N, C-alpha and C positions, 0 to 999 in steps of 0.2 A: 504493500500500500504506500502510495507517495505520502511525504512529509505533509502535516496540515494537522487540522485539529484531532485526527486519529493517525498515527503513525505505527506501522510494525517493521522491524529489521530482520535481517536475516537470521541473525542469532537468536530470533525468538522475543526479543525486548518488543515492548509496545509502549506507547505513549498517547496520552489523552491531554490536550489542553482545554482548561474551561476557567472562566471568571478569574483569567490572570494568574492561574495556578497550574502546575502539570504534575499528572501521576505517571509514574514511571514504573514497569515491572519487568524484571530480569531474572530468572532463575526462581529463588525462592524469597527475593528481596522485593517490596513494594514502597517507593518512596513518594510521599504526597507533599509536595513544596519541599521543605527543608527537613522534614521528618521521614526517618527511615525505619521501615519496619520488617524485621526478618521475620517470616511466617512461622517458622519453629519457636518462636519466642512469644507471638501474640496470644493473648488470654481472653480477647473479646473481638467478635467479628459481627459484622452486620452488612446486608445487602439487599437492595431493593430496585425493581423495574416496573415501570407502568407506561404502558402503551395507549395512545389516543390516535384518533384520525390526524395522519399527516405528522406525528410527533412521538417521540419516546423520550422518557427520563429515567435516569439511571442514578443509584447512590451506593458507595462502598464505604463501609466504616472499619477501621483497624485500631485497636488499643492494646497496650501493653502496661499493666500497672497504671499510674496515674496518667500516663501520656495516651491520648486519643485523638482520633483525627477522622473527618468524614469528607469524602470528595464525591461531589455530583456534577452531572453533565447530561445536557439535552441534546437530541438530534433531530433534525426536520427534513420534510420529504424536498430534498434539494439534491440533485446528483446522486450521488451514492452514499450520503451521508447516513441516512436510517440503516442499510446494509453494513457500512463500516462501524458502525456504533454498535450493532448487533453482534458483529463479530468481535469486537473489542471485549465487550461484556462477557461472551461466552467464555472468552480466554481468561479473563479476570476471574469469574466464578470458578471454573474449572481450576484454576491455581489456587485459590483460597480452599475450595472444597478438597483437593488434594494434599496441600501442604500445611494447612492449620486444623481444618474441622475435625478430622478423626482424632488427633490429640486432645483437643479441647473437649471432645466430647468423652472420651475416656477420662480424662481428668475429672470433669465435672459428675460422671457417674461414679467414680470411686468416691469423691467428696459425699454425693448424695448416700452412699452405701455406708459411709463412716458416719453418718448423723447430721451433716450440715445440709443447708436449704440452699438450692441453687436457683438462680433467677433467670427467666428467659423472655425478653422483650422488655417493654417499659419504655421511660423517656417520653412519655406523650403516646405511646401506642400501648394497646391491650397488652398483657402480660401473663405468665404463668408461672408459679413458684412449683419446685419439685424438691420433695424430702423422701428419706425412707420409706414411707408409708404410701406415698402417692402423689398425684397432682391437684393442683388447686388455681383456679382463674385468681387473678389478683384484682378482686374488687369484693365490695361489701356482701355479706352472707353468702359468698361461693362455697359451694360445698368440697370437699376434697373427694377427689376419684381415687381409689386404691389401685395399686399397681395390677392386681390379679383381674380387674376389671377393663384394663387398658390393653387395646387390640393392636395399635400402631398410631404412626402418626406421618403426615406427609406436608409438602409445602405446595400451595395452590393459589392462584390469583390474589399476591399479597399477603396471603395469610398462612400461619402454621395451624394446622389442624390435628387435633387428637382424637381418635375414633374409639369410642367404647361401646359398639354394637347396635346404635340407632341408626337411622336413614340420614341423620344430621351428625356431625362432629361434637362429641362431648364438651370439648374446649377449643377455643380459637384464640391465638394471639397474633399482634400485628408483626410481620415479617420484618420490618425495618428497624425493630428494637434489638438491643444488643444480644447476641447469642440465640436469638429466637431461631435462626436458621440451623443451628446446632440441635435443637430439640429432637428432631425425628431420630437423629443418631443414638441420642442419650436414650429416647423412649426404648428403641431397638435392644439396647444394651440390658436395660433395666428390665423390660419383658422377658427376655432369654434368663437373666437372673431369677426373676420370679418364677419361671416354669422349672426351672433346675433346683429351685430351694427344697428343702427335705419336706416341708409341709405339702408340697404338690406331687409327693411320690407314693 
């Protein structure tokens, strides 16, 4: 792809320019402006995409301890911009999903098993909390769903959905909140552990 708002290099590096800042990704390192994140070290991720007629919007967030940063960019129906943005986004998500999300999910599942509470989503978006007993929507009077009632979780249309057996998801969180996109992996780990627990044999 030629240099411009979106650019790829032969070595696999990609760059996106938006709002006076540049996101650059190469290997397992993503830099946003002057902040550099090694995906093997980040502890929170967030990403979200929204498509409208003749326009698409994308957002990626990375955090390590107190350092966090979000980067957003838009694409419009002019020339190949929508296609270029979609391909850039696909590569960014694949990189984060392969280099960061599995490790973060395992770390969170271990913390939950040890008795901690993990938070998924939030920050202005609906969220879900998880502990050793189950999942609970982060709103007043929400009931906890025990792990033995959780069937699975997925991402769709900007939401993280948790399935408990009904025609509609039992719990829903906004996909753009921190670590919301990691919840399906954590649910997979915890559901497997629940099935393998002595009480289920």
